[in-house]
Phi, psi and omega in degrees: 000161176294152174299153189272059176245144181285151179302334181286344182220075189271155171255113187243125174260122176257122181248109180207116183304319185254138175237173178292349183261008178289160183067017171085359180225158178275084184275147177238019181277341178269104186297321180295315178294323179296319179299314180293324178296321176299316180296316179300314180299322180291318177301312183296317183289341183250024170087004177273153179265112184238139176227137183253125179257113192210176169287148183296130175240355182260161179285148179092171182260022181296133181291335178227159179212128179265130181219122181052039176083001181247137177269128175252127183246126182283124172248355180202156176280328178223153180303137178087000181302133188301319186281359179300326180297319178292321180291336181294324187301304181294328179296316179293320180296324179289324181285328178057064184281160170279331180208147176244122183252110187251129177289130184291348178297339178234074186299333180295338177294339177300326178300312179298320179295319181292319178295320183292322184269342183048244180253031181260247186297141178291151177250122180250128179260129184247111177258118176267320176260152175300124182285152173282155179276085180236165179300320181299316181289322178296321178292321183297317182290331176288327181282335182281154176275338179197160181233136177245136179225160181270345188205167177292330176304311181288324179301320179299316179294324180291321177300326180293344174275356179102013180278123178286159183299326182288348176260001187247132177233127177261114180238103183291159176299154184264168171231143180272096184299320181299322180290319180296319184294339183252000184289141175264125180301138177279119182294345180270002181293144175284167176297322179244137180232143177230140183215114178184158171297133185271078179243196186294339181263001185294322180053040176294338182301327178300317180291317181298318178297320179293318179295328180297340178289348182250031181300333183274006180238160179275123177198165174216157180223149177240128176250115180260129177133158178227172179152181186294340182262003185301313182299320179296320179291322176298320178293321178297321178297322177293317179298327180275358179062039176233012185301325182290347180257348184249116183258111175272109187258000179075188179292139181227152177287171187298318181301316181291321178298316180298320180296321178290323176296316181296331180273347182270170177256321185231139171248125181253132179237111183234006185297148179289325186227134167193131179283330172202125184275080187297319180291329173298314178300316180299318181293319176299319180294327178283359176105358180294153166276130182265123175246118185239131171269124185288135172219143187299329182260022179235140177267003187300324183298337182296334182276341186244350185305321182239023182267142179295328182245043178226140181229138184243126179250138180245008178203168178297321179295320180292329178297319177299314181294323178294320177297319178298316180293322182296320181292341179278347179281150180292148175282153178212167179265241184290132178258100184290353177297344183257014181298336180291348177269007184300156182301329178297319178291325178301313178294313183299323179295322177293315180298317179299320180293319178299316180299321183293340180265000000 
């Protein structure tokens, strides 16, 4: 039977080898880890008892470490360590959770969770990235009581592993509406803003080529993000003779990004891959018109397909036309149409899913 805790005051075990605090710094570049960190913070802030079972990220050989009111329990010295699954079993039994939430990046941890809970607390598997069709993932989804994903893109991949729709819950990433409502627009923001790690999947070149078509018009653009491809993109902007209009500002914290979104008119999303475009959602909430270039391995189109202030491009030529159409739309501040993505709803959807299991 389930442990005797009320749904309003749940004991939640989060199993994820990697957290945002690995490598000694509070990194937010790992979207999957950032999503789980948000969930952990919300559970703790709303009176739930949450414990994180992970690879050790703190100094010393202490088996547990308390940080910001949350207990982190080491099941491995490094992420992916084989014996972590065995160490997970006694830790979960000692914690006695109402539900075990396992990150899909380590499907073998589902085995430890299933053994520890036997026929007690439900095991929920959380896939942030589309899983590969492997024996480990197929076994994991069969062992779990339910699966949570952030987008239809990931849901499709999970269904291909044999997960039925009634075991699947799509819970998109959240936006902090209270923070958005109080943000002051940055006067230095460009008319068009792009925000992402500048890696091999960024595909910023599509946007730069489209912007170059508007050389005869007055505009500016802000590129937020850093990464191995930044120098190449800066060189491309110079080659296209638009470098003086494109401001590469590097990685920025959330407050600065929100201010730049609030000050911009259009947010462009052209990346080849994304499981959920969180910054696109934030920009839409800040009032931007969203222009998305469709790619098969990106979930970004899901946010704009039926949005009043969203445009979807399926070719380079269409991207130019979408930018032209977007600039003709009126500017606005906070878009309350996205209030259903608020962090409060994000937490409530998880709690509701746990209750249903």
